ZADO-1210 file (C-alpha; in nm, 4 decimals, padded with zeros to 6 digits):
<atoms>
<atom x="06.4946" y="19.9644" z="06.0665" code="MET" pos="1"/>
<atom x="06.5913" y="20.0160" z="06.3998" code="PRO" pos="2"/>
<atom x="06.9007" y="19.9510" z="06.5318" code="ARG" pos="3"/>
<atom x="07.0256" y="19.6333" z="06.7648" code="LEU" pos="4"/>
<atom x="07.1425" y="19.6456" z="07.0612" code="ALA" pos="5"/>
<atom x="07.5232" y="19.5519" z="07.1493" code="PRO" pos="6"/>
<atom x="07.5616" y="19.2572" z="07.3634" code="ARG" pos="7"/>
<atom x="07.6746" y="19.2935" z="07.6871" code="PRO" pos="8"/>
<atom x="08.0147" y="19.1783" z="07.7566" code="ARG" pos="9"/>
<atom x="08.0549" y="19.1150" z="08.1411" code="PHE" pos="10"/>
<atom x="07.8674" y="18.7508" z="08.1142" code="ARG" pos="11"/>
<atom x="08.1479" y="18.5693" z="08.0033" code="ARG" pos="12"/>
<atom x="08.3637" y="18.7140" z="08.3018" code="ARG" pos="13"/>
<atom x="08.0408" y="18.6160" z="08.4900" code="HIS" pos="14"/>
<atom x="08.0641" y="18.2744" z="08.3825" code="ARG" pos="15"/>
<atom x="08.4623" y="18.2297" z="08.4645" code="SER" pos="16"/>
<atom x="08.3915" y="18.3747" z="08.8153" code="GLY" pos="17"/>
<atom x="08.1079" y="18.1199" z="08.8908" code="GLN" pos="18"/>
<atom x="08.3574" y="17.8071" z="08.8157" code="GLY" pos="19"/>
<atom x="08.5721" y="18.0070" z="09.0261" code="LEU" pos="20"/>
<atom x="08.3765" y="18.0012" z="09.3393" code="VAL" pos="21"/>
<atom x="08.2682" y="17.6399" z="09.2772" code="GLU" pos="22"/>
<atom x="08.5838" y="17.4868" z="09.2537" code="PHE" pos="23"/>
<atom x="08.6979" y="17.6883" z="09.5779" code="ALA" pos="24"/>
<atom x="08.3635" y="17.5501" z="09.7361" code="LEU" pos="25"/>
<atom x="08.4421" y="17.1916" z="09.6048" code="ILE" pos="26"/>
<atom x="08.8155" y="17.1825" z="09.6844" code="LEU" pos="27"/>
<atom x="08.7878" y="17.1651" z="10.0690" code="PRO" pos="28"/>
<atom x="08.5387" y="16.7980" z="10.0224" code="LEU" pos="29"/>
<atom x="08.7575" y="16.6407" z="09.7668" code="MET" pos="30"/>
<atom x="09.0802" y="16.7606" z="10.0076" code="LEU" pos="31"/>
<atom x="08.8937" y="16.5898" z="10.2346" code="THR" pos="32"/>
<atom x="08.8269" y="16.3057" z="10.1108" code="PHE" pos="33"/>
<atom x="09.1489" y="16.2270" z="09.9761" code="PHE" pos="34"/>
<atom x="09.3078" y="16.2709" z="10.3627" code="ALA" pos="35"/>
<atom x="09.0071" y="16.0144" z="10.4777" code="THR" pos="36"/>
<atom x="09.1279" y="15.7423" z="10.1947" code="ALA" pos="37"/>
<atom x="09.5029" y="15.8332" z="10.2685" code="LEU" pos="38"/>
<atom x="09.4121" y="15.7872" z="10.6291" code="ASP" pos="39"/>
<atom x="09.2708" y="15.4455" z="10.5876" code="LEU" pos="40"/>
<atom x="09.5983" y="15.3232" z="10.3623" code="GLY" pos="41"/>
<atom x="09.7539" y="15.4189" z="10.6485" code="ARG" pos="42"/>
<atom x="09.5778" y="15.2717" z="10.9402" code="ILE" pos="43"/>
<atom x="09.5611" y="14.9191" z="10.7798" code="ALA" pos="44"/>
<atom x="09.9554" y="14.9426" z="10.6950" code="TYR" pos="45"/>
<atom x="10.0126" y="15.0594" z="11.0608" code="ALA" pos="46"/>
<atom x="09.8180" y="14.6907" z="11.2063" code="GLN" pos="47"/>
<atom x="10.0067" y="14.5163" z="10.9663" code="VAL" pos="48"/>
<atom x="10.3611" y="14.6576" z="11.0687" code="THR" pos="49"/>
<atom x="10.2631" y="14.6092" z="11.4414" code="VAL" pos="50"/>
<atom x="10.1535" y="14.2618" z="11.3462" code="ALA" pos="51"/>
<atom x="10.5112" y="14.1970" z="11.1697" code="ASN" pos="52"/>
<atom x="10.7248" y="14.3433" z="11.4301" code="ALA" pos="53"/>
<atom x="10.5340" y="14.0920" z="11.7080" code="ALA" pos="54"/>
<atom x="10.5694" y="13.8012" z="11.5009" code="ARG" pos="55"/>
<atom x="10.9556" y="13.9334" z="11.4226" code="GLU" pos="56"/>
<atom x="11.0222" y="13.9705" z="11.8378" code="GLY" pos="57"/>
<atom x="10.8083" y="13.6256" z="11.8713" code="ALA" pos="58"/>
<atom x="11.0883" y="13.4751" z="11.6392" code="PHE" pos="59"/>
<atom x="11.3570" y="13.6476" z="11.7777" code="GLN" pos="60"/>
<atom x="11.2880" y="13.5053" z="12.1036" code="ALA" pos="61"/>
<atom x="11.2209" y="13.1467" z="12.0202" code="ALA" pos="62"/>
<atom x="11.6049" y="13.1468" z="11.9697" code="GLN" pos="63"/>
<atom x="11.7386" y="13.3440" z="12.2637" code="THR" pos="64"/>
<atom x="11.4234" y="13.3895" z="12.5097" code="PRO" pos="65"/>
<atom x="11.6466" y="13.5413" z="12.7640" code="THR" pos="66"/>
<atom x="11.8418" y="13.7646" z="12.5157" code="ALA" pos="67"/>
<atom x="11.5716" y="14.0475" z="12.6172" code="PHE" pos="68"/>
<atom x="11.5967" y="14.3481" z="12.8588" code="VAL" pos="69"/>
<atom x="11.2398" y="14.5514" z="12.8839" code="ALA" pos="70"/>
<atom x="11.2220" y="14.9563" z="12.8500" code="GLY" pos="71"/>
<atom x="11.5877" y="14.8890" z="12.7642" code="GLN" pos="72"/>
<atom x="11.6412" y="15.0655" z="12.3866" code="ASP" pos="73"/>
<atom x="11.8047" y="14.8643" z="12.1310" code="CYS" pos="74"/>
<atom x="12.1854" y="14.9638" z="12.1006" code="THR" pos="75"/>
<atom x="12.5301" y="14.8668" z="11.9237" code="ASP" pos="76"/>
<atom x="12.6172" y="14.7692" z="12.2759" code="ALA" pos="77"/>
<atom x="12.2529" y="14.5564" z="12.3630" code="THR" pos="78"/>
<atom x="12.2506" y="14.3777" z="12.0065" code="LYS" pos="79"/>
<atom x="12.3548" y="14.0630" z="12.1624" code="THR" pos="80"/>
<atom x="12.2021" y="14.1152" z="12.5010" code="SER" pos="81"/>
<atom x="11.8733" y="14.2866" z="12.4270" code="ASN" pos="82"/>
<atom x="11.8282" y="14.0984" z="12.1123" code="ALA" pos="83"/>
<atom x="11.4752" y="14.0364" z="12.1013" code="VAL" pos="84"/>
<atom x="11.4139" y="14.3930" z="12.1248" code="MET" pos="85"/>
<atom x="11.6220" y="14.4880" z="11.8567" code="CYS" pos="86"/>
<atom x="11.4446" y="14.3133" z="11.5972" code="ARG" pos="87"/>
<atom x="11.1404" y="14.4255" z="11.7269" code="THR" pos="88"/>
<atom x="11.2121" y="14.7820" z="11.6962" code="LEU" pos="89"/>
<atom x="11.4033" y="14.7316" z="11.3682" code="LEU" pos="90"/>
<atom x="11.1109" y="14.6019" z="11.2389" code="GLU" pos="91"/>
<atom x="10.8836" y="14.8948" z="11.2916" code="SER" pos="92"/>
<atom x="11.1586" y="15.1314" z="11.2003" code="LYS" pos="93"/>
<atom x="11.0783" y="15.4052" z="10.8972" code="GLY" pos="94"/>
<atom x="10.6867" y="15.3495" z="10.9546" code="SER" pos="95"/>
<atom x="10.3694" y="15.5271" z="11.0115" code="ALA" pos="96"/>
<atom x="10.3564" y="15.3953" z="11.3622" code="VAL" pos="97"/>
<atom x="10.5590" y="15.4329" z="11.6734" code="THR" pos="98"/>
<atom x="10.6988" y="15.1438" z="11.8714" code="VAL" pos="99"/>
<atom x="10.8984" y="15.2496" z="12.1682" code="SER" pos="100"/>
<atom x="11.0885" y="15.0150" z="12.4089" code="PRO" pos="101"/>
<atom x="10.8316" y="15.0482" z="12.6594" code="ALA" pos="102"/>
<atom x="10.5608" y="14.9403" z="12.4211" code="ASP" pos="103"/>
<atom x="10.7354" y="14.5706" z="12.3622" code="VAL" pos="104"/>
<atom x="10.6874" y="14.2781" z="12.5985" code="ALA" pos="105"/>
<atom x="10.7872" y="13.8931" z="12.6320" code="LEU" pos="106"/>
<atom x="10.6354" y="13.6794" z="12.8781" code="THR" pos="107"/>
<atom x="10.7239" y="13.2989" z="12.8286" code="CYS" pos="108"/>
<atom x="10.5156" y="12.9838" z="12.9279" code="ASN" pos="109"/>
<atom x="10.6296" y="12.8314" z="13.1657" code="PRO" pos="110"/>
<atom x="10.7550" y="13.1800" z="13.3465" code="ALA" pos="111"/>
<atom x="11.1255" y="13.1822" z="13.2909" code="GLY" pos="112"/>
<atom x="11.1881" y="13.1020" z="12.9624" code="CYS" pos="113"/>
<atom x="11.3355" y="12.7903" z="13.0472" code="ALA" pos="114"/>
<atom x="11.4538" y="12.6217" z="12.7114" code="VAL" pos="115"/>
<atom x="11.2497" y="12.2722" z="12.6859" code="ALA" pos="116"/>
<atom x="11.0216" y="12.0916" z="12.4410" code="LEU" pos="117"/>
<atom x="10.6753" y="12.2454" z="12.4203" code="GLY" pos="118"/>
<atom x="10.7592" y="12.6052" z="12.6018" code="ASN" pos="119"/>
<atom x="10.7060" y="12.8956" z="12.4549" code="THR" pos="120"/>
<atom x="10.7590" y="13.2615" z="12.4599" code="ALA" pos="121"/>
<atom x="10.5235" y="13.5592" z="12.2951" code="SER" pos="122"/>
<atom x="10.5904" y="13.8925" z="12.2139" code="VAL" pos="123"/>
<atom x="10.3017" y="14.1924" z="12.2474" code="THR" pos="124"/>
<atom x="10.3667" y="14.4970" z="12.0512" code="VAL" pos="125"/>
<atom x="10.1950" y="14.8289" z="12.1239" code="THR" pos="126"/>
<atom x="10.2001" y="15.0578" z="11.8050" code="GLY" pos="127"/>
<atom x="10.0735" y="15.4470" z="11.8378" code="HIS" pos="128"/>
<atom x="09.9524" y="15.5999" z="11.5319" code="PHE" pos="129"/>
<atom x="09.7896" y="15.9794" z="11.4680" code="ARG" pos="130"/>
<atom x="09.5494" y="16.0581" z="11.1657" code="LEU" pos="131"/>
<atom x="09.6086" y="16.2779" z="10.9451" code="LEU" pos="132"/>
<atom x="09.2593" y="16.4295" z="10.9656" code="THR" pos="133"/>
<atom x="09.0107" y="16.4404" z="11.2446" code="PRO" pos="134"/>
<atom x="08.7214" y="16.3175" z="10.9998" code="LEU" pos="135"/>
<atom x="08.7858" y="15.9850" z="11.1284" code="LEU" pos="136"/>
<atom x="08.8508" y="16.0665" z="11.4713" code="SER" pos="137"/>
<atom x="08.5187" y="15.9878" z="11.5396" code="SER" pos="138"/>
<atom x="08.5210" y="15.6178" z="11.5183" code="PHE" pos="139"/>
<atom x="08.7889" y="15.5726" z="11.6560" code="PHE" pos="140"/>
<atom x="08.7955" y="15.7672" z="11.9366" code="GLY" pos="141"/>
<atom x="09.0671" y="16.0476" z="11.8732" code="GLY" pos="142"/>
<atom x="09.3146" y="16.1312" z="11.6376" code="GLN" pos="143"/>
<atom x="09.5701" y="15.9407" z="11.8270" code="ASP" pos="144"/>
<atom x="09.5103" y="15.5845" z="11.7889" code="ILE" pos="145"/>
<atom x="09.6675" y="15.2568" z="11.9407" code="THR" pos="146"/>
<atom x="09.7383" y="14.9268" z="11.8184" code="PHE" pos="147"/>
<atom x="09.8266" y="14.6257" z="11.9799" code="LYS" pos="148"/>
<atom x="09.9573" y="14.2350" z="11.8431" code="SER" pos="149"/>
<atom x="10.0905" y="13.9718" z="12.0253" code="THR" pos="150"/>
<atom x="10.2836" y="13.6838" z="11.8731" code="SER" pos="151"/>
<atom x="10.3951" y="13.3150" z="12.0080" code="THR" pos="152"/>
<atom x="10.6796" y="13.0500" z="11.9354" code="ALA" pos="153"/>
<atom x="10.7764" y="12.7835" z="12.0549" code="GLN" pos="154"/>
<atom x="11.1386" y="12.7871" z="12.2189" code="LEU" pos="155"/>
<atom x="11.3595" y="12.6089" z="11.9539" code="GLU" pos="156"/>
<atom x="11.5401" y="12.3219" z="12.1283" code="VAL" pos="157"/>
<atom x="11.7719" y="12.0821" z="11.9230" code="LEU" pos="158"/>
<atom x="11.8072" y="11.7329" z="11.9908" code="PRO" pos="159"/>
<atom x="12.0340" y="11.5916" z="12.1909" code="THR" pos="160"/>
<atom x="12.3200" y="11.4665" z="11.9612" code="PRO" pos="161"/>
<atom x="12.4184" y="11.0988" z="12.0267" code="THR" pos="162"/>
<atom x="12.7742" y="10.9393" z="12.0623" code="ALA" pos="163"/>
<atom x="12.8820" y="10.7813" z="11.7193" code="PRO" pos="164"/>
<atom x="12.8235" y="10.4166" z="11.7806" code="THR" pos="165"/>
<atom x="13.1905" y="10.3028" z="11.7269" code="PRO" pos="166"/>
<atom x="13.3001" y="10.0850" z="11.4216" code="MET" pos="167"/>
<atom x="13.3511" y="09.6811" z="11.4759" code="PRO" pos="168"/>
<atom x="13.7001" y="09.6016" z="11.4368" code="THR" pos="169"/>
<atom x="13.6712" y="09.3430" z="11.1645" code="PRO" pos="170"/>
<atom x="13.7568" y="08.9769" z="11.2319" code="MET" pos="171"/>
<atom x="14.0437" y="08.8355" z="10.9916" code="PRO" pos="172"/>
<atom x="13.9235" y="08.6090" z="10.6961" code="THR" pos="173"/>
<atom x="14.0042" y="08.2592" z="10.7870" code="PRO" pos="174"/>
<atom x="14.2557" y="08.1112" z="10.5715" code="THR" pos="175"/>
<atom x="14.1046" y="07.8128" z="10.3896" code="PRO" pos="176"/>
<atom x="14.2414" y="07.4796" z="10.4699" code="THR" pos="177"/>
<atom x="14.3323" y="07.3549" z="10.1203" code="PRO" pos="178"/>
<atom x="14.1851" y="07.0135" z="10.0449" code="THR" pos="179"/>
<atom x="14.4336" y="06.7262" z="10.0946" code="PRO" pos="180"/>
<atom x="14.5221" y="06.5566" z="09.7727" code="THR" pos="181"/>
<atom x="14.4854" y="06.2033" z="09.7736" code="PRO" pos="182"/>
<atom x="14.7767" y="05.9962" z="09.8217" code="THR" pos="183"/>
<atom x="14.7839" y="05.7377" z="09.5182" code="PRO" pos="184"/>
<atom x="14.7486" y="05.3693" z="09.6031" code="ILE" pos="185"/>
<atom x="15.0214" y="05.1623" z="09.4639" code="PRO" pos="186"/>
<atom x="14.9318" y="04.9545" z="09.1438" code="GLY" pos="187"/>
<atom x="14.6252" y="05.1426" z="09.1015" code="CYS" pos="188"/>
<atom x="14.5531" y="05.3318" z="08.8244" code="GLY" pos="189"/>
<atom x="14.2961" y="05.5884" z="08.6932" code="LEU" pos="190"/>
<atom x="13.9479" y="05.4619" z="08.6314" code="PRO" pos="191"/>
<atom x="13.8180" y="05.4307" z="08.2802" code="SER" pos="192"/>
<atom x="13.4484" y="05.5653" z="08.2618" code="ALA" pos="193"/>
<atom x="13.1594" y="05.4090" z="08.0507" code="GLY" pos="194"/>
<atom x="12.8263" y="05.3109" z="08.0402" code="PHE" pos="195"/>
<atom x="12.5911" y="05.1834" z="07.7762" code="THR" pos="196"/>
<atom x="12.1637" y="05.3364" z="07.7594" code="HIS" pos="197"/>
<atom x="11.8275" y="05.2737" z="07.6331" code="SER" pos="198"/>
<atom x="11.5582" y="05.5421" z="07.5475" code="THR" pos="199"/>
<atom x="11.2062" y="05.4721" z="07.5122" code="SER" pos="200"/>
<atom x="10.9990" y="05.4969" z="07.2828" code="PRO" pos="201"/>
<atom x="11.1754" y="05.4359" z="06.9836" code="ALA" pos="202"/>
<atom x="10.9881" y="05.7595" z="06.8325" code="SER" pos="203"/>
<atom x="11.2042" y="05.9920" z="07.0747" code="ASP" pos="204"/>
<atom x="10.8169" y="06.1466" z="07.1946" code="GLN" pos="205"/>
<atom x="10.8536" y="06.2929" z="07.4885" code="SER" pos="206"/>
<atom x="10.8239" y="06.1827" z="07.8100" code="PRO" pos="207"/>
<atom x="11.1353" y="05.9513" z="07.6926" code="VAL" pos="208"/>
<atom x="11.2930" y="05.7417" z="07.9699" code="THR" pos="209"/>
<atom x="11.6398" y="05.6606" z="07.9965" code="LEU" pos="210"/>
<atom x="11.8078" y="05.3795" z="08.1375" code="THR" pos="211"/>
<atom x="12.1753" y="05.3206" z="08.2023" code="VAL" pos="212"/>
<atom x="12.4148" y="05.0769" z="08.2862" code="THR" pos="213"/>
<atom x="12.7586" y="05.1318" z="08.4324" code="ASP" pos="214"/>
<atom x="13.0673" y="04.9253" z="08.2253" code="THR" pos="215"/>
<atom x="13.3116" y="05.1292" z="08.3856" code="SER" pos="216"/>
<atom x="13.6507" y="04.9497" z="08.4987" code="THR" pos="217"/>
<atom x="13.9281" y="04.9890" z="08.7441" code="SER" pos="218"/>
<atom x="14.2900" y="04.8544" z="08.6829" code="PRO" pos="219"/>
<atom x="14.5100" y="04.7838" z="08.9898" code="GLY" pos="220"/>
<atom x="14.4039" y="04.5710" z="09.3024" code="THR" pos="221"/>
<atom x="14.2532" y="04.7209" z="09.6146" code="GLY" pos="222"/>
<atom x="14.1154" y="05.0420" z="09.4305" code="CYS" pos="223"/>
<atom x="13.7897" y="04.9464" z="09.3045" code="ALA" pos="224"/>
<atom x="13.5507" y="05.2521" z="09.2137" code="ILE" pos="225"/>
<atom x="13.3779" y="05.4341" z="09.5022" code="ASN" pos="226"/>
<atom x="13.1634" y="05.7389" z="09.3169" code="THR" pos="227"/>
<atom x="12.9465" y="05.7628" z="09.0068" code="TRP" pos="228"/>
<atom x="12.8201" y="06.1199" z="08.9387" code="ILE" pos="229"/>
<atom x="12.5528" y="06.0629" z="08.6273" code="TRP" pos="230"/>
<atom x="12.4899" y="06.4054" z="08.4494" code="ASP" pos="231"/>
<atom x="12.1482" y="06.3706" z="08.2539" code="TRP" pos="232"/>
<atom x="12.2522" y="06.7241" z="08.0421" code="GLY" pos="233"/>
<atom x="11.8969" y="06.8550" z="08.1713" code="ASP" pos="234"/>
<atom x="12.0560" y="07.0305" z="08.4955" code="GLY" pos="235"/>
<atom x="12.0144" y="06.7250" z="08.7393" code="THR" pos="236"/>
<atom x="12.2399" y="06.4858" z="08.8319" code="THR" pos="237"/>
<atom x="12.2393" y="06.1453" z="09.0299" code="SER" pos="238"/>
<atom x="12.4862" y="05.9510" z="09.2439" code="SER" pos="239"/>
<atom x="12.5421" y="05.6026" z="09.2314" code="GLY" pos="240"/>
<atom x="12.6449" y="05.2848" z="09.0661" code="GLN" pos="241"/>
<atom x="12.2554" y="05.2136" z="08.9209" code="SER" pos="242"/>
<atom x="12.0520" y="05.5161" z="08.8879" code="PRO" pos="243"/>
<atom x="11.6395" y="05.4541" z="08.8208" code="SER" pos="244"/>
<atom x="11.5607" y="05.5531" z="08.4971" code="PRO" pos="245"/>
<atom x="11.5518" y="05.9002" z="08.4361" code="HIS" pos="246"/>
<atom x="11.2414" y="06.0753" z="08.2363" code="ILE" pos="247"/>
<atom x="11.2617" y="06.3524" z="08.0138" code="TYR" pos="248"/>
<atom x="10.9538" y="06.5745" z="08.0023" code="GLY" pos="249"/>
<atom x="10.8374" y="06.7880" z="07.6984" code="ARG" pos="250"/>
<atom x="11.0995" y="07.0575" z="07.6175" code="PRO" pos="251"/>
<atom x="11.0150" y="07.4002" z="07.7519" code="ALA" pos="252"/>
<atom x="11.1206" y="07.5581" z="07.4243" code="SER" pos="253"/>
<atom x="10.8516" y="07.3583" z="07.2453" code="GLY" pos="254"/>
<atom x="11.1256" y="07.2600" z="06.9657" code="LYS" pos="255"/>
<atom x="11.2874" y="06.8869" z="06.9532" code="THR" pos="256"/>
<atom x="11.5945" y="06.9068" z="07.2179" code="THR" pos="257"/>
<atom x="11.9034" y="06.6990" z="07.2448" code="THR" pos="258"/>
<atom x="12.0408" y="06.6179" z="07.5609" code="TYR" pos="259"/>
<atom x="12.3992" y="06.5183" z="07.6386" code="LEU" pos="260"/>
<atom x="12.4207" y="06.2564" z="07.9156" code="VAL" pos="261"/>
<atom x="12.7914" y="06.1808" z="08.0698" code="THR" pos="262"/>
<atom x="12.9320" y="05.9309" z="08.3901" code="LEU" pos="263"/>
<atom x="13.2035" y="06.0582" z="08.6190" code="THR" pos="264"/>
<atom x="13.3503" y="05.7899" z="08.8138" code="VAL" pos="265"/>
<atom x="13.6328" y="05.7952" z="09.0744" code="ALA" pos="266"/>
<atom x="13.8598" y="05.5535" z="09.3000" code="ASN" pos="267"/>
<atom x="14.1243" y="05.6121" z="09.5628" code="GLY" pos="268"/>
<atom x="14.4118" y="05.7524" z="09.2631" code="THR" pos="269"/>
<atom x="14.1467" y="05.9812" z="09.0605" code="GLY" pos="270"/>
<atom x="13.8615" y="06.0493" z="08.8592" code="SER" pos="271"/>
<atom x="13.7358" y="06.0128" z="08.4891" code="ASN" pos="272"/>
<atom x="13.4210" y="06.1240" z="08.3151" code="THR" pos="273"/>
<atom x="13.3237" y="05.9367" z="07.9796" code="SER" pos="274"/>
<atom x="13.2440" y="06.0566" z="07.6329" code="GLY" pos="275"/>
<atom x="12.8682" y="06.2100" z="07.6110" code="ALA" pos="276"/>
<atom x="12.6175" y="06.0514" z="07.4686" code="VAL" pos="277"/>
<atom x="12.2922" y="06.1858" z="07.3167" code="THR" pos="278"/>
<atom x="11.9406" y="06.1756" z="07.4161" code="VAL" pos="279"/>
<atom x="11.7296" y="06.3421" z="07.1863" code="LYS" pos="280"/>
<atom x="11.3763" y="06.4305" z="07.2820" code="VAL" pos="281"/>
<atom x="11.0286" y="06.5612" z="07.0880" code="LYS" pos="282"/>
<atom x="10.7991" y="06.7854" z="07.2015" code="PRO" pos="283"/>
</atoms>
């Protein structure tokens, strides 16, 4: 029986070496792809940074349009006099885009940056960005890219404060004049109020008509009764010695209602009120 020849041992080594060669060939492509994706993200971030820097500068210019010195860097000594520049550079600081004082410009409409209603201030920022790889340079005209953004804001105008309206001096409340008490007439006494009455129909079915006759008296001479007030008990009154008959309509409650009628008379000495009489009214 023929003896089998041993299998060669170099095949496994050959396969491992082939994988390393293939990985070495793909690795530059993977790194290039990763760098390209990273550059695209950095470009988007740089554009947002430049736009935000212009917006922050416009916000500051709306408050202090004259606090700007073109081309001057922001220092502790110039934070107030160059506030627009300081706020703009601070927004872009630490990002992937470079903004220098020469890249920041401020214009006003109209020129002069006078603070008035409707006037505006515009801040333009130019940012400089460099790609990590030259792969995208053909699309942007080179590895160094420039972004520019302009933001406009209306100048802040506060309304002119108006002088407070002085409060009127309160007028003193006049003291009411007391009603003089009538001087009693000698030999004249208080009147005595009284009256007779009749109603119809006898069934007290509404409407009920009440007729009254005054029977009041006044003692003494020279002090005749001069006032008659009739209270009909339903919220209405009449005056005079001989009032017209009073008519009671259907009660609002829909039930039988009793009204109290009184008479008040007065003469030169005083007044007197009669006892109440009742008037029944059925619905």
